[in-house]
N, C-alpha and C positions, 0 to 999 in steps of 0.2 A: 504494500500500500504506500502510495506516495505521501511523504510528509506534508507537502504543500496542500494536497487535497484534504488530508486529515485535518490540518489546521484550519483550512477554509470551512470545511463542514462543521467543525466544532464551533467556529465563530458564528457561522450562519445559524447554527442551532441555538446559540446563546441569544441571538436577536429574535428568532422566529419560533422558538419552541412552543410558546403558548398557542400558536396557530395550528399546531400539528395534533393529530389524534394521539391518544395514549399509546397505542401500538407503535405508531411512527416514532414517537418520542423514545419509547423503550428501546426499540431496535437501533435507532441511530445513536443513542447514548451508549448503549452496550458496545456497539460495533466501533464507533469512533473514539469516544471518550475513555471507555474501559477496556478497549482492545480485545473484546471477545471475538472468537471466530464465528463464522456462520453456523457451524455445527453446534457450538456451545449455546448460541442464541436459540437455535432450532430445538435443542433438547430442553432448554429452560421453558419454552413456550409450547412444547409438544406439537411442533409443526415441522415441515420439511425444510431442508437447507435452501431449496429453490424458492420456497415461499418467503423465507427471510431475505434472500438475495433480491427477489423481485420487489419486495416492500422497501428495502433500503435504496434500490435504484430509483424507484418512483419517488421516494421521499427526498432524495438528493435533487431530483428535478423540481420538486415542489419548493424546496428551500431556495434553489437558484431562481425560480420563478418569482418568489416573494421578493428577493433582493432586486431582481430586474424591475419590478413594479414599484417597490417601496423605497429602495436605496438606503435603508437604515444603516447598513454596515459601511457602504462607501461614503455616505455623508458623515458618519462618525469618524472615519479615517481623515477625511478632508478637514473637518472641524478641528481635530486634534493637531493636524499639521499647521493650520493657521494659528491656533493658540500657541503652539511651540514657537512659531516664527515671531509672534507678537511678544512673547515672554523674552525671547532672545534680543529683539530689537529695543525693547523698553525696559531692560533689566535694571536700570537705575530708578525707575518709577515704582517704588514699593507698593503704593496704593493700587496702581493698575495691575501689577503682578499678582497681588493678593486676590483681586477680583477675577483675573483670568484663571487663577488656580481654583477658585470657587466654581467657575464654569466647568473646568475639567473634572472636578469632584462630582458634579451633577451627572455627567456622562458615565463616570466610573460606577456610581451607585446604581444607575439604571441598568447597566449591563455588567 
């Protein structure tokens, strides 16, 4: 499994997990976050490996579709890049830096 894909799926899962069904959440979390094999997930839920595989592939597409439509992850990345640039540019302005860090905390608490 590619590390980049794993990281992306874990991140998209953090943003969109509440939009998934319980089964989708369970399978994706076990597969990507907990590194379970298809066989381990299938055994835990008493289904076939193929059923788990199909569900995971569909859920990956659903997560990508949510991101394509809602842009929560990409906007989060851009927002943090801009905040980092502002913090660097105005490092001498303690009041501004404090406010910018508060904005960053809001994002971190949400996700």
